[in-house]
C-alpha positions in Angstrom: 9.5 253.4 121.9 6.7 255.0 124.0 4.8 257.7 122.1 2.9 259.5 124.9 4.0 263.2 124.9 4.2 263.6 128.7 5.9 260.3 129.2 8.4 261.0 126.5 9.1 264.4 128.2 9.6 262.7 131.6 12.0 260.1 130.1 14.2 262.9 128.8 14.2 264.9 132.0 15.2 261.7 133.9 17.8 261.0 131.2 19.3 264.5 131.7 19.4 264.0 135.5 21.1 260.6 135.3 23.7 261.9 132.9 24.7 264.6 135.4 27.5 262.7 137.2 28.2 265.7 139.6 25.0 265.1 141.6 23.4 262.2 143.4 19.7 261.6 142.4 17.4 260.0 144.9 13.8 259.0 143.9 12.5 262.2 145.6 15.0 264.3 143.7 13.8 262.9 140.4 10.2 263.4 141.4 10.9 267.0 142.3 12.9 267.7 139.1 10.4 266.1 136.8 7.5 268.0 138.5 9.3 271.3 138.1 10.1 270.7 134.5 6.5 269.6 133.8 5.2 272.8 135.3 7.6 275.0 133.3 6.9 273.2 130.0 3.2 272.4 130.3 1.9 274.4 133.2 1.2 271.1 135.1 0.6 272.0 138.7 -0.3 268.5 140.0 3.3 267.2 139.8 4.1 263.6 139.3 3.7 260.7 141.7 6.3 258.3 143.1 4.6 255.5 141.3 4.9 257.3 137.9 8.6 257.9 138.2 9.2 254.3 139.4 7.3 253.1 136.3 9.3 255.5 134.1 12.5 254.1 135.4 11.4 250.5 134.8 10.3 251.3 131.2 13.6 253.1 130.5 15.4 250.0 131.7 13.3 247.6 129.5 14.4 246.6 126.0 13.1 248.2 122.8 10.6 248.7 121.4 9.0 249.2 124.9 11.9 251.1 126.4 15.6 252.1 125.8 17.6 249.4 127.6 19.0 252.1 129.7 21.7 251.0 132.2 20.0 252.5 135.3 21.3 251.2 138.6 20.3 252.2 142.2 22.9 252.2 144.9 22.3 253.4 148.5 19.0 255.0 147.3 20.7 257.0 144.5 20.1 256.4 140.8 22.6 256.8 138.0 23.8 255.3 134.6 26.2 252.5 135.0 27.7 253.8 131.7 28.5 257.5 132.1 28.5 258.0 128.3 25.0 256.6 127.9 22.0 258.7 126.7 18.6 257.6 125.4 19.2 260.0 122.5 22.2 258.0 121.5 20.4 254.7 121.8 21.5 252.5 118.9 18.8 251.4 116.5 18.1 247.7 116.2 18.4 245.8 112.8 14.7 246.2 112.1 14.8 250.0 112.7 17.8 250.3 110.5 16.2 248.3 107.6 13.1 250.4 107.9 15.1 253.6 107.7 17.0 252.3 104.7 13.7 251.4 103.0 12.4 254.9 103.8 15.5 256.5 102.2 15.0 254.4 99.1 11.4 255.7 98.9 12.4 259.3 99.4 15.1 259.0 96.7 12.4 258.8 94.0 11.4 262.4 94.8 14.9 263.9 94.2 13.7 265.5 91.0 10.9 267.4 92.7 11.1 271.1 93.7 12.2 270.2 97.3 15.0 267.9 96.1 17.6 269.8 98.1 15.8 269.3 101.4 14.9 265.7 100.5 18.6 265.0 99.6 19.6 266.3 103.1 17.1 264.0 104.8 18.3 261.0 102.7 21.9 261.8 103.6 21.1 261.9 107.3 19.2 258.6 107.2 22.0 256.9 105.2 24.6 258.3 107.7 22.7 256.8 110.6 22.4 253.4 108.8 26.1 253.5 107.8 27.2 254.2 111.4 25.6 251.0 112.5 27.4 249.2 109.7 24.3 247.5 108.4 24.7 246.3 104.8 21.5 245.2 103.1 20.2 244.7 99.6 17.6 247.4 98.6 14.1 246.1 98.8 12.5 248.8 96.7 13.7 250.2 93.4 12.0 253.2 91.7 12.5 254.2 88.1 14.3 257.5 88.2 16.6 259.1 85.7 19.1 261.7 87.0 20.0 262.6 83.4 16.5 264.0 82.5 16.8 267.6 81.2 14.7 270.4 82.6 14.6 269.4 86.3 16.4 272.6 87.2 13.3 274.5 86.2 10.9 272.7 88.6 11.9 275.0 91.6 11.5 278.4 89.8 8.3 277.4 88.0 6.7 276.2 91.3 7.7 279.4 93.0 6.2 281.5 90.2 2.9 279.4 90.5 2.9 279.8 94.3 3.3 283.6 94.3 1.2 284.0 91.1 3.8 285.6 88.8 3.8 285.5 85.0 6.7 283.6 83.4 8.7 284.3 80.3 10.1 281.0 79.0 12.7 280.6 76.3 11.6 277.4 74.6 13.1 275.1 72.0 10.4 273.0 70.2 11.5 269.8 68.5 9.7 270.9 65.4 11.6 274.3 64.9 15.2 275.2 64.5 15.2 278.4 66.5 14.1 278.8 70.2 11.2 281.1 70.9 10.2 283.3 73.8 6.7 282.5 75.3 4.9 284.4 78.0 2.9 282.2 80.2 0.6 282.5 83.3 1.7 279.1 84.9 -1.0 277.2 86.8 0.3 273.8 87.7 3.0 271.1 87.1 2.5 267.5 86.0 4.8 264.6 85.5 3.9 262.1 82.7 6.1 259.3 81.2 9.3 260.6 83.0 8.8 264.1 81.7 7.6 267.2 83.5 5.2 269.7 82.0 3.9 273.1 83.1 0.3 274.0 82.2 -0.9 277.5 82.0 -2.4 280.3 79.9 -0.3 281.7 77.0 -0.4 285.5 77.3 -0.8 286.1 73.5 -2.8 284.5 72.1 -4.9 283.7 75.1 -5.0 279.9 75.0 -4.2 277.0 77.3 -0.8 275.4 76.6 1.5 272.9 78.2 5.3 273.1 77.8 7.8 270.3 78.5 10.5 271.3 80.9 13.2 269.4 79.0 12.8 271.8 76.1 13.2 274.9 78.1 16.3 277.0 77.9 15.5 279.6 80.6 12.6 280.6 82.9 12.3 284.1 84.3 9.7 286.3 86.0 7.8 288.6 83.5 6.7 292.1 84.5 3.2 291.5 83.4 0.1 291.2 85.6 -0.7 287.6 86.4 -4.0 286.2 85.2 -5.4 283.8 87.9 -6.6 280.4 87.0 -10.4 280.2 86.7 -10.5 278.0 83.7 -8.5 274.8 84.2 -8.8 272.3 87.1 -6.3 269.5 87.0 -8.6 266.8 88.4 -11.3 267.5 85.8 -8.9 268.3 83.0 -7.0 265.0 83.1 -10.2 262.9 83.5 -10.8 263.4 79.8 -7.4 262.4 78.4 -4.5 260.0 78.6 -1.3 261.9 79.0 -1.0 265.6 78.7 -2.3 266.6 75.2 -5.7 268.2 75.5 -7.7 269.3 72.4 -10.3 271.9 73.5 -12.1 271.6 70.2 -12.7 267.9 70.5 -15.1 265.9 72.6 -14.7 262.6 74.4 -15.3 259.5 72.4 -16.0 255.9 73.3 -12.8 253.9 72.4 -13.4 250.2 72.0 -10.3 247.9 72.0 -10.0 244.1 71.7 -7.0 242.5 73.5 -5.5 239.1 73.0 -5.9 236.5 75.8 -2.2 236.9 76.7 -2.3 240.7 77.1 -5.8 241.0 78.6 -4.8 240.3 82.2 -2.3 243.2 82.1 -4.9 245.6 80.9 -7.4 244.5 83.4 -5.0 244.9 86.4 -3.6 248.2 85.1 -6.4 250.0 83.3 -5.6 252.4 80.5 -7.9 255.0 82.0 -10.2 255.5 85.0 -13.3 255.1 82.6 -12.2 251.6 81.5 -15.0 249.0 81.4 -15.0 245.4 80.3 -17.4 245.0 77.3 -17.0 241.4 76.5 -14.7 238.5 77.5 -14.2 235.0 76.1 -11.4 232.5 75.4 -10.3 234.5 72.4 -9.7 237.8 74.2 -11.2 240.7 76.1 -12.9 243.8 74.8 -12.7 247.0 76.8 -14.0 250.5 76.4 -12.7 253.9 77.6 -14.1 257.4 77.2 -11.4 259.9 76.4 -10.5 262.6 73.9 -8.3 260.9 71.3 -4.7 262.3 71.4 -1.2 261.2 70.5 -0.6 259.7 73.9 -3.6 257.4 73.4 -2.3 256.3 70.0 1.2 255.7 71.5 -0.3 253.5 74.2 -2.3 251.5 71.7 0.8 251.0 69.5 2.8 249.8 72.5 0.6 246.7 72.7 1.7 245.7 69.1 -0.3 242.8 67.7 -2.1 242.1 71.0 -4.7 244.8 70.5 -7.1 245.9 67.8 -9.1 249.1 67.6 -12.8 248.4 67.0 -14.2 251.8 67.5 -14.2 254.6 66.3 -13.4 253.8 62.7 -11.4 257.0 62.4 -9.0 255.9 65.1 -8.9 252.4 63.8 -7.8 253.7 60.4 -5.2 256.0 61.8 -3.6 253.2 63.8 -3.7 250.9 60.8 -2.0 253.5 58.7 0.8 253.9 61.2 1.3 250.2 61.5 1.4 249.9 57.7 4.2 252.4 57.5 6.0 250.6 60.2 5.9 247.4 58.3 7.0 249.2 55.1 10.1 250.5 57.0 11.2 246.9 57.3 10.7 245.9 53.7 
């Protein structure tokens, strides 16, 4: 469909005229009405020409995507819709438009867990309603990994609101390592998703330290009547450049991690790097050696273990020994 703002406005004025069955519309009438509406809406004092309106009528008659396939007829110098129920606003979408809308709905559905999930769900419903009315049945072309059963998603909205208005939060939290829930006062700074879990990062009020809390372990989130401490110490872009995942050890420094991958697994690691710092150190028929520079944490170890026998830690020796010990215990569990 045409995208020019003035042209689009003219089409709608003409559409409203031709839908009015109680008046006859000559070409001069249409020119006068469009000119008047253009003046009221945009302050256009030059009006519109006869040639412009004739061109608009021809475009409206033409098939999509150029026009609207409008059933405009002219009889004895007067223009009207051959179908009195027609309107360009009710113009049915073609199959390509409907499939594109359906794909858009599939893409939007992945964001249903975000803080604006209510508004997004309404958009999805409207799109799906439009597609269903046209009775187009199609197999989804895009599928995103999303789990409606994940706990803690109900805290996304209140936490985001607290961050936006800079309020301190009191969070009742149930760690996996303790039996009783605890109350933690936090100055929340930002939210992050990792491995299908959401985390809030912020400054713990007492003691003053940076922490991250998983939303699936939260029992309640409320505003605390304590002055908010603004964020001047943690910047997400820089913060996550040094780690894989969400666990950050402030007392540790980045290390060069050297890993050797089997020939079968190497292509996967090369096309999906473990970290933005990944470099290829060596490559031959027996495998590929890569390096990354990160602060070692439990997420790094988990990723290494996920490769099973297709990877070997070469450096540092402390990490190599730690991974070897975990694998030894895993083997012992099967003996």
